[in-house]
C-alpha positions as MATLAB code, in Angstrom:
seq = 'MRLFLSTLLCLTLFSLNSILCRMALVTYGMDAILYTAIRCFSAVAMLALLCLVHVIRPKGAQSSIWRDVWQESSWPGAFFLFMYMFWFSITYIAMPSAAGTLILNSCVQFSMLGWGLCQGIYLTRQQLVGLIAAFAGLVFLMMPGLSTPPLWSAFTMAIAGLSWGAYTVCGRSASSAALATAGNFMRSAVIMAVVLIVAPLFHTFSLDVPGPALACALAAGALASAFSYILWYLVVPKYSLVAISIIQLAIPIITAVLGAMFLSEAITLRLVICTVVILGGIALAVSAKRHD';
ca = [
     -18.607   14.533   -4.612;
     -17.223   14.200   -1.081;
     -16.648   10.483   -1.621;
     -14.968   11.144   -4.971;
     -12.636   13.787   -3.521;
     -11.800   11.594   -0.515;
     -10.983    8.677   -2.811;
      -8.860   10.846   -5.131;
      -6.941   12.310   -2.182;
      -6.390    8.819   -0.786;
      -5.013    7.465   -4.080;
      -2.727   10.485   -4.461;
      -1.321    9.979   -0.951;
      -0.755    6.292   -1.749;
       1.221    7.341   -4.828;
       3.134    9.905   -2.764;
       4.252    7.076   -0.464;
       6.151    5.554   -3.373;
       7.804    8.863   -4.221;
       8.839    9.594   -0.617;
      10.243    6.076   -0.227;
      12.337    6.303   -3.392;
      13.633    9.748   -2.417;
      14.685    8.603    1.056;
      16.262    5.307   -0.014;
      17.791    6.130   -3.390;
      18.316    9.881   -3.474;
      19.497   10.222    0.141;
      20.702    6.653    0.834;
      18.618    5.892    3.937;
      18.504    2.343    5.324;
      15.285    0.597    4.259;
      14.519   -1.065    7.617;
      15.183    2.163    9.488;
      12.934    4.001    7.019;
      10.144    1.494    7.639;
      10.529    1.850   11.409;
      10.397    5.656   11.338;
       7.439    5.561    8.965;
       5.591    3.130   11.239;
       6.372    4.869   14.534;
       5.628    8.363   13.176;
       2.256    7.124   11.933;
       1.551    5.670   15.395;
       2.580    8.956   17.052;
       0.267   10.955   14.778;
      -2.653    8.572   15.299;
      -2.111    8.533   19.077;
      -2.084   12.340   19.072;
      -5.341   12.391   17.120;
      -6.824   10.056   19.747;
      -5.594   12.240   22.630;
      -7.062   15.453   21.188;
     -10.333   13.627   20.352;
     -10.071   13.989   16.591;
     -10.387   10.201   16.617;
     -13.288    9.570   18.956;
     -14.452    6.472   20.869;
     -17.586    4.693   19.718;
     -19.634    5.858   22.712;
     -19.608    8.635   25.289;
     -18.678    6.179   28.040;
     -16.220    4.181   25.947;
     -12.461    4.200   26.369;
     -10.685    5.381   23.237;
      -7.823    2.935   23.769;
     -10.135   -0.029   24.340;
     -12.081    0.843   21.182;
      -8.837    1.237   19.219;
      -7.793   -2.239   20.302;
     -11.172   -3.847   19.667;
     -11.603   -2.345   16.183;
      -8.178   -3.545   15.054;
      -6.815   -7.058   14.711;
      -3.508   -8.899   14.683;
      -4.090  -10.189   11.124;
      -4.696   -6.612    9.961;
      -1.577   -5.412   11.792;
       0.521   -8.259   10.379;
      -0.506   -7.583    6.784;
       0.033   -3.853    7.311;
       3.558   -4.515    8.584;
       4.312   -6.924    5.736;
       3.170   -4.333    3.226;
       5.308   -1.532    4.718;
       8.384   -3.747    5.195;
       8.555   -5.276    1.714;
       7.452   -2.002    0.127;
      10.544   -0.274    1.532;
      12.962   -3.141    0.861;
      11.858   -3.347   -2.771;
      12.118    0.322   -3.645;
      15.889    0.290   -3.181;
      16.243   -1.277   -6.634;
      12.976   -0.495   -8.421;
      11.652    2.721   -9.995;
       8.500    4.046   -8.349;
       6.255    3.680  -11.408;
       7.208    0.057  -12.147;
       7.024   -0.821   -8.454;
       3.546    0.629   -8.079;
       2.436   -1.151  -11.231;
       3.473   -4.548   -9.845;
       2.143   -3.681   -6.383;
      -1.335   -2.789   -7.571;
      -1.511   -5.645  -10.060;
      -0.933   -8.065   -7.185;
      -3.518   -6.226   -5.098;
      -6.062   -6.989   -7.817;
      -5.084  -10.668   -7.903;
      -5.473  -10.879   -4.132;
      -8.890   -9.193   -4.233;
     -10.083  -11.550   -6.947;
      -8.652  -14.476   -4.995;
     -10.666  -13.395   -1.973;
     -13.745  -13.233   -4.178;
     -13.112  -16.810   -5.283;
     -12.876  -17.884   -1.641;
     -16.247  -16.232   -1.059;
     -17.832  -18.225   -3.883;
     -17.424  -15.786   -6.779;
     -16.203  -17.928   -9.674;
     -14.269  -16.659  -12.661;
     -16.268  -16.052  -15.825;
     -14.722  -16.284  -19.280;
     -14.265  -12.500  -19.315;
     -12.490  -12.562  -15.971;
     -10.236  -15.391  -17.097;
      -9.266  -13.510  -20.270;
      -8.556  -10.410  -18.203;
      -6.357  -12.268  -15.738;
      -4.401  -13.943  -18.537;
      -3.839  -10.544  -20.162;
      -2.703   -9.013  -16.883;
      -0.331  -11.908  -16.198;
       1.088  -11.610  -19.718;
       1.736   -7.930  -19.055;
       3.621   -8.747  -15.868;
       5.727  -11.333  -17.700;
       6.551   -8.802  -20.407;
       7.508   -6.205  -17.781;
       9.982   -8.639  -16.219;
      11.476   -9.918  -19.501;
      15.167   -9.113  -20.091;
      15.580   -5.508  -21.149;
      16.878   -2.114  -20.114;
      13.771   -1.134  -18.154;
      13.146   -4.509  -16.553;
      12.764   -4.528  -12.750;
      15.050   -7.043  -10.950;
      13.260  -10.375  -10.548;
      13.790  -10.505   -6.757;
      12.475   -6.950   -6.400;
       9.434   -7.840   -8.470;
       8.815  -10.841   -6.214;
       9.118   -8.852   -2.976;
       6.858   -6.110   -4.348;
       4.336   -8.829   -5.169;
       4.425   -9.866   -1.493;
       3.743   -6.239   -0.552;
       0.813   -6.117   -2.975;
      -0.721   -9.329   -1.690;
      -0.316   -8.046    1.874;
      -2.063   -4.780    1.022;
      -4.925   -6.713   -0.565;
      -5.291   -8.773    2.604;
      -5.167   -5.606    4.734;
      -7.937   -4.102    2.590;
     -10.110   -7.174    3.070;
      -9.564   -6.962    6.843;
     -10.799   -3.368    6.767;
     -14.131   -4.191    5.167;
     -15.538   -5.402    8.490;
     -14.354   -2.411   10.571;
     -17.138   -0.219   11.985;
     -14.767    2.732   12.505;
     -12.083    3.507    9.927;
     -10.097    5.786   12.241;
     -10.150    3.439   15.226;
      -9.228    0.422   13.100;
      -6.357    2.265   11.410;
      -4.965    3.534   14.719;
      -5.187    0.095   16.303;
      -3.619   -1.719   13.376;
      -0.693    0.700   13.298;
      -0.184    0.388   17.053;
      -0.186   -3.392   16.807;
       2.154   -3.284   13.802;
       4.535   -1.094   15.838;
       4.910   -4.028   18.246;
       5.920   -6.250   15.326;
       8.271   -3.530   14.067;
       9.923   -3.281   17.499;
      10.589   -7.029   17.507;
      12.121   -6.787   14.031;
      14.407   -3.946   15.157;
      15.614   -6.091   18.062;
      16.337   -9.112   15.856;
      17.532   -7.333   12.696;
      21.030   -6.351   13.975;
      21.891  -10.062   14.040;
      21.599  -10.130   10.241;
      21.802   -6.512    9.144;
      24.057   -3.540    9.905;
      22.137   -0.315   10.393;
      23.417    3.042    9.248;
      22.161    5.579   11.784;
      23.612    8.491    9.837;
      20.312    9.707    8.394;
      20.352   12.863    6.249;
      17.783   15.484    7.235;
      15.825   15.277    3.947;
      15.608   11.459    4.229;
      14.292   11.742    7.784;
      11.746   14.290    6.591;
      10.605   11.877    3.867;
      10.155    9.042    6.381;
       8.259   11.251    8.830;
       6.015   12.614    6.073;
       5.370    9.099    4.780;
       4.264    7.975    8.241;
       2.478   10.970    9.728;
       0.859   12.224    6.522;
       0.883    9.795    3.616;
       0.198    6.754    5.829;
      -1.766    7.829    8.919;
      -4.265   10.022    7.099;
      -4.481    8.065    3.845;
      -5.135    4.750    5.611;
      -7.929    6.297    7.655;
      -9.418    7.591    4.408;
      -8.918    4.164    2.808;
     -10.717    2.277    5.556;
     -13.415    4.965    5.365;
     -14.093    4.618    1.637;
     -13.606    0.833    1.331;
     -17.011   -0.098    2.867;
     -18.762    2.360    0.529;
     -17.739    0.431   -2.584;
     -18.254   -3.128   -3.719;
     -15.274   -5.481   -3.817;
     -15.167   -5.117   -7.614;
     -15.365   -1.321   -7.496;
     -12.617   -0.955   -4.919;
     -10.384   -3.118   -7.094;
     -11.045   -0.965  -10.163;
     -10.427    2.264   -8.246;
      -6.894    1.200   -7.315;
      -5.975    0.858  -10.978;
      -5.394    4.629  -11.070;
      -2.500    4.480   -8.573;
       0.279    3.326  -10.987;
      -0.619    6.102  -13.404;
      -0.594    8.775  -10.681;
       2.732    7.431   -9.396;
       4.288    7.444  -12.871;
       3.356   11.102  -13.288;
       4.663   12.038   -9.823;
       7.848   10.038  -10.430;
       8.474   11.935  -13.661;
       7.838   15.252  -11.891;
       9.841   14.754   -8.679;
      12.340   11.972   -9.402;
      13.027   12.573  -13.103;
      12.060    8.973  -13.829;
      11.514    8.168  -17.469;
       8.116    6.932  -18.605;
       9.428    4.257  -20.982;
       7.604    2.584  -23.837;
       7.837   -0.761  -21.997;
       6.143    0.738  -18.939;
       3.392    2.351  -21.027;
       2.670   -0.891  -22.872;
       2.652   -2.922  -19.649;
       0.410   -0.354  -17.982;
      -2.150   -0.633  -20.769;
      -2.014   -4.444  -20.891;
      -2.013   -5.096  -17.130;
      -4.566   -2.504  -16.128;
      -6.724   -3.267  -19.137;
      -6.697   -6.978  -18.333;
      -7.495   -6.427  -14.674;
     -10.257   -3.940  -15.505;
     -11.746   -6.513  -17.851;
     -11.587   -9.157  -15.132;
     -13.042   -7.147  -12.269;
     -15.787   -5.544  -14.361;
     -17.249   -8.897  -15.345;
     -19.280   -9.011  -12.118;
     -20.794   -6.018  -10.401;
     -21.360   -7.528   -6.946;
     -19.230   -8.860   -4.087;
];
């Protein structure tokens, strides 16, 4: 029951990230890069505070918390975490939260299955049928129509999804979820700082941030990111690769409900059909094998 509740809370916080991002960028007009930076740095501040007050503990009594944080994390994990946060924010300027989460998590599944193929798990006929169905659903979602997400936004959200899948794979080898999460965020903050230095050459920042938008960014970092990613790295090793893929299929549905509640986003027939086709196809694919 504890594992179930932790997983449910984690998925809900993931969905809340989409809602907070849309509110800050669309409702209050916050700059996407600035939102990403505040989200990243506020998550680092929260995780550093948890390390200082010993909520996040070192691996041994004689260990240094900061050395363990660094050793448990990795630059690949930090890079994929940054890529996920960056493209996630950029994309949500022009995409509804439900459709964005649908594309995001569909691409997560493709990346997880791709990793399985690299590890020697070959596609069965059932998996192939499932992947074809899921791909057909994505094509239908992006066909010309009133509820169609912009093609470029769909592409950038796919990058975010693939990055999240890679970040998840990196977390499977971590011996401490909290230490790995803290270290990856701290490393990603270095990447974020470099981006902030270079970005003004190509992008004009608006530093006039409304209070509610700032609150959304801080909540996304300190709450919906810092805590949910610790939970994620904690539950990931307890499931098989197939199971963890299936579990994430609930996120688009949770996000669609939250989007309807807090953002007044319509749950269109196109989105419902694509949800059934994509998630059904992916569920068919990942349930074909019950081992990593």
